[in-house]
Each structure stands twice: as C-alpha cells, then as structure tokens.
C-alpha positions in Angstrom: -8.2 -7.5 6.6 -4.9 -5.5 6.8 -1.5 -7.1 5.9 0.2 -5.1 8.3 -1.5 -3.5 11.5 0.2 -1.7 14.1 -1.6 0.0 17.6 0.1 2.0 20.1 3.8 0.9 19.2 6.3 2.2 21.7 10.0 1.6 21.8 12.2 2.7 24.7 16.1 1.4 24.6 17.7 0.6 27.9 19.4 4.4 27.4 16.2 5.9 27.6 16.1 6.9 24.2 12.4 6.6 23.0 12.5 5.7 19.3 8.9 5.2 18.8 6.4 6.9 20.5 3.0 5.2 20.4 2.7 5.1 16.8 -0.5 3.6 14.7 -0.2 2.4 11.2 -2.0 0.3 9.0 -1.1 -1.0 5.4 -4.1 -2.8 3.4 -3.2 -6.4 1.6 -1.8 -5.7 -1.7 -0.7 -2.1 -1.1 2.6 -0.8 -2.1 3.4 1.5 1.1 6.5 3.8 1.7 7.5 4.7 5.1 9.7 7.7 4.8 11.7 9.8 7.4 15.2 11.5 8.0 17.8 9.3 9.6 17.2 8.6 13.4 13.2 9.1 12.9 12.2 5.3 13.7 12.4 3.6 10.5 14.4 0.9 11.0 13.1 0.5 14.6 9.6 0.0 13.3 10.8 -2.7 10.8 12.8 -4.5 13.3 9.7 -4.6 15.4 8.0 -6.2 12.5 10.4 -8.6 11.7 10.8 -9.5 15.6 14.4 -8.6 15.4 13.7 -5.7 18.2 11.6 -6.3 20.8 9.0 -3.5 21.5 8.0 -2.1 24.9 4.3 -1.9 24.4 1.4 -1.9 21.9 0.1 -4.5 19.4 1.6 -5.6 15.8 -0.3 -7.9 13.5 0.9 -9.5 10.1 -2.1 -10.4 8.2 -4.0 -10.9 11.6 -1.3 -12.7 13.3 -0.3 -11.2 16.6 3.9 -11.3 16.7 3.4 -12.1 20.4 0.9 -15.0 20.5 1.6 -16.3 16.9 5.2 -15.5 16.4 6.4 -18.2 14.1 3.4 -18.0 11.7 3.3 -13.9 11.7 7.3 -14.3 10.6 6.4 -17.0 7.8 4.4 -14.3 6.2 7.3 -11.7 5.7 9.9 -11.3 3.3 12.7 -8.9 4.5 15.7 -7.2 2.3 17.5 -5.1 4.8 19.9 -2.6 4.0 23.1 -4.5 4.7 24.1 -7.5 2.8 24.3 -10.0 5.6 24.6 -13.2 3.6 27.7 -15.5 3.4 30.2 -13.9 0.9 31.9 -17.3 0.2 28.6 -19.1 -0.5 27.4 -19.7 -4.2 24.3 -17.8 -5.2 22.0 -21.1 -5.5 22.9 -22.0 -2.2 22.2 -18.9 -0.5 18.8 -18.7 -1.6 17.9 -22.4 -1.1 19.3 -22.6 2.3 17.2 -19.8 3.0 13.9 -21.8 2.1 14.8 -24.4 4.4 14.4 -21.9 7.4 10.6 -21.9 5.9 10.3 -25.8 5.9 10.3 -25.6 2.1 11.5 -29.0 0.7 14.8 -28.9 -1.1 13.6 -30.2 -4.3 10.5 -27.1 -4.2 13.3 -25.0 -3.3 15.5 -25.6 -6.2 12.5 -25.3 -8.4 11.6 -21.7 -7.0 15.3 -20.7 -7.0 15.0 -21.0 -10.6 12.2 -19.0 -11.3 12.9 -16.0 -9.0 16.8 -16.0 -10.1 15.6 -15.6 -13.7 13.2 -13.1 -12.8 16.1 -11.3 -11.1 18.6 -11.9 -14.2 20.8 -13.9 -11.6 20.4 -17.3 -13.2 23.7 -17.2 -14.9 25.2 -16.4 -11.6 23.6 -19.1 -10.1 27.1 -21.2 -9.3 29.2 -18.1 -8.6 30.6 -17.2 -5.2 28.3 -14.0 -3.8 31.4 -11.7 -3.1 32.2 -11.8 -6.9 28.9 -10.1 -7.6 28.3 -6.5 -8.5 26.8 -4.4 -5.9 23.7 -4.2 -8.0 23.8 -8.2 -8.2 23.9 -8.4 -4.7 21.2 -6.1 -3.8 18.9 -8.7 -6.3 20.3 -11.6 -4.4 18.7 -10.3 -1.3 15.4 -9.7 -3.1 15.8 -13.3 -4.4 16.5 -14.8 -0.9 13.5 -12.7 0.4 11.0 -14.1 -1.8 12.3 -18.0 -1.8 9.5 -18.7 0.7 6.8 -17.0 -1.3 5.9 -14.3 1.5 2.8 -12.5 1.1 4.3 -9.3 2.7 7.7 -8.2 1.2 9.6 -5.1 3.6 12.2 -3.3 1.9 14.5 -1.5 3.7 16.3 1.0 1.3 16.7 -1.7 -1.4 18.3 0.2 -3.9 21.0 2.0 -1.8 24.1 2.3 -3.9 22.7 1.0 -6.9 23.1 2.6 -10.1 20.1 4.3 -12.0 19.6 1.8 -14.7 19.4 -1.0 -12.7 17.3 0.8 -10.2 14.9 1.2 -12.9 15.2 -2.7 -13.5 14.3 -3.3 -9.8 11.3 -0.7 -9.8 9.9 -2.7 -12.7 10.2 -5.9 -11.0 8.7 -4.7 -7.8 5.9 -3.0 -9.4 5.4 -6.3 -11.1 5.6 -8.4 -8.0 3.1 -6.1 -6.4 0.6 -6.1 -9.4 0.7 -10.4 -8.6 -0.7 -9.2 -4.9 2.4 -9.1 -3.0 2.0 -6.2 -0.2 5.2 -4.2 -0.5 6.5 -1.9 2.6 9.3 0.4 1.3 11.6 2.7 3.1 13.9 4.6 1.1 15.8 7.8 1.0 15.1 7.9 -2.9 12.1 10.0 -2.9 11.2 9.6 -6.6 11.3 6.2 -5.9 8.2 6.4 -3.5 6.5 8.7 -5.7 6.7 6.6 -8.7 6.0 3.2 -6.7 3.8 3.7 -3.9 0.0 4.2 -3.3 0.1 5.3 0.1 2.8 7.1 2.2 3.5 7.7 6.1 6.1 10.1 7.0 7.9 9.5 10.3 10.0 11.8 12.3 11.3 11.8 16.0 9.2 8.5 16.4 5.9 9.7 15.6 3.7 9.5 12.4 3.5 13.2 11.0 1.2 12.2 8.2 -0.4 9.0 6.5 -2.1 9.6 3.5 -2.6 8.2 -0.2 0.2 9.6 -2.3 -2.1 11.9 -4.5 -3.5 13.5 -1.1 -0.2 14.2 0.1 1.1 15.9 -3.1 -1.9 17.9 -2.8 -0.7 19.7 -0.3 2.0 21.3 -2.3 0.9 24.9 -2.4 2.9 25.7 -5.8 5.0 23.7 -8.2 7.7 24.2 -10.5 7.8 22.9 -14.0 10.4 23.1 -17.0 9.0 23.2 -20.6 11.3 22.6 -23.5 10.1 25.0 -26.6 10.9 25.4 -30.2 11.3 29.3 -29.8 11.4 32.1 -27.4 8.3 32.8 -25.3 7.0 36.1 -24.0 6.9 35.3 -20.4 5.2 38.9 -19.8 2.2 37.6 -21.7 1.5 34.4 -19.3 -0.5 34.7 -15.9 1.9 32.5 -14.0 5.5 33.4 -12.9 7.9 32.6 -15.3 11.2 32.9 -16.9 12.7 31.7 -20.2 16.4 31.1 -21.1 18.1 28.7 -23.5 15.1 27.2 -25.2 13.3 26.5 -22.0 10.7 28.0 -20.0 10.7 27.8 -15.9 6.9 28.4 -14.5 5.8 28.4 -10.8 2.1 28.3 -10.3 0.1 27.7 -7.3 -2.7 25.2 -7.0 -5.6 26.0 -9.0 -3.8 27.0 -11.9 -3.3 24.3 -14.4 -1.0 23.3 -17.0 -3.9 23.2 -19.5 -4.4 26.7 -18.9 -0.6 27.4 -19.5 -0.4 25.5 -22.8 -3.5 27.5 -24.1 -1.2 30.9 -23.3 1.9 29.5 -24.8 -0.2 27.9 -27.9 -1.5 31.6 -28.5 2.1 32.6 -29.4 2.6 29.9 -31.9 5.1 28.0 -29.9 5.8 24.3 -29.7 6.2 22.7 -26.4 8.6 19.7 -26.9 8.3 18.5 -23.4 7.2 19.3 -19.9 8.6 18.0 -16.5 8.5 19.0 -12.6 11.5 20.8 -12.1 11.7 19.3 -8.6 10.6 15.7 -7.1 7.2 16.9 -5.7 7.0 14.5 -2.9 10.8 15.8 -1.6 9.1 19.2 -1.3 6.3 17.9 0.9 8.5 16.0 2.7 11.1 18.8 3.5 8.2 21.0 4.5 6.8 18.7 7.2 10.1 17.5 8.8 11.4 21.3 9.3 
C-alpha cells in the first residue's frame, strides 16, 4: 500500500491562478521522500491539500488507502504535520502544547503525558517542559513543532522546511532524529530548500515547478543525470595535473578535478598514486542534487 497516493490533482484559486496542473504522485509506506521545487512551484499547495487545509479543485488523494473526500477524519488522523511557520501559543508551556495536541486525536490525557515524556526526551526538550514556549530558542521551537506532530503517533509525517533558520549543529541533530524515526517505519515527506538535506536523508525525490512534476525518481537515478562532477582532493604534495586523464588544476595543497560520467574516482586515485602522492581527503565540490535541480528548472 502507498502511504500517499495522488492522482490528477488540480488546484485553481479563485484568482484564476492554477497552482497544480494535474499532478500524480505516489509515496510508498516507510519511504523518506523529498518534494523539491522553487518558491511558488506548488509544494505548499500540495501539502495543504494533503492536510485538508486547502480544498482541491479536482483529483483524488489517499492517505494509507483512505480517501480525503470520503474518509476525511481517518485520513487526517494518519498524518503529523510540521508547517513552516510556528503556530503554537507562545504563552503556553511546552508540555501543555504537546499534550493538548494529543487531545485533538482522542488520546487520553494519561496516555498523552506518557507519550509527551518520551518524545520530548528524544528531542532534548524534557528539561524545558515547564518553560513558556516564547522563551525557547529558534531551534527548540522547531523541535517542539516536531514533538507536537508526533504526539498521536502518526504513520506519515509531513515536514515543510523543518530546519529553516536552524544552525548547522542543531540541523544535524534533527537529521539523526528523523533518520531514526524513518527506520522505525514512519513514512516521511520532506520539503526543503537545503538540498544537501534531501540528498542525505531521502530515498526518492520529486521535483515540482509551475504546478507540474518535472521528475520523480529514486535519488541515485536522479543523481545519475549529472553529465559531469567536480571533486576536491586534499593531497600531501604537488600533483602534476598534466599526467591526469581528466580536467584538473592544483593549488595550495588541493586538486580540483572535473570528469564526465564513465570516469571513476578509482581511476583518478590510481593515476595520483603513480605520482607517490597521498590523498588526505576527497569530497564533491558542489552539492550534486543542487546541480541537477538547477538544470531541471531552468
């Protein structure tokens, strides 16, 4: 069964703007899926329809087999949503925000308190449980949004730019938490402008632009569309780049190499090894997914 199944989804606003032009999208149970696109591409409208905050013009949407038109309440109960903007009461305590959310899903208060302790500890917020939410840092507020979304133990979690404005250290901690959550079986749909985030976390990626899905592929298949890649190698001494069979330049203890599909890093390492040079580290110069993304939406 698909966790999310969208067929022929159209959304035309009263102004005449067609935000979605008839998209089809399926997300398998247990997947970590990214929906990427520039501002105004249709990502937020798609999420709005999934969460029943936006009324679709036509098409069908099912959450774990439950149609949002005919089984609205059940479909909604399967979802946890972390929106872009903070939308909790800033004068309420952390624990109250999370426990009250559980009540909307008919979770008994005694059970909600137990679940809140577990999820707040997992997100390093337990010590802040009695703090008024407005006193939290930006990163803590983001984690509070995730805790609130998880309190009713949803099977599908929708994350709309969950790490926006979060520093890199906290972002990496959230990545670890979300990866662990996905490994436990929770299906995750992510939108983000941090493309390294999508490349690191997601198994499948769809790119949307102007209300249409441009591509929907497994991550590795999408990255294989790169015609050439650029890597930076840190080396212990100068490399004679004229003896390499790919485009390369050397400077300040680093070699920057650019090669097309079909030329492997192993070949490059063998050529450098012949010069008795030790490679200390190797890394892509640019985010690979970003390169594909930019080419597709031009």
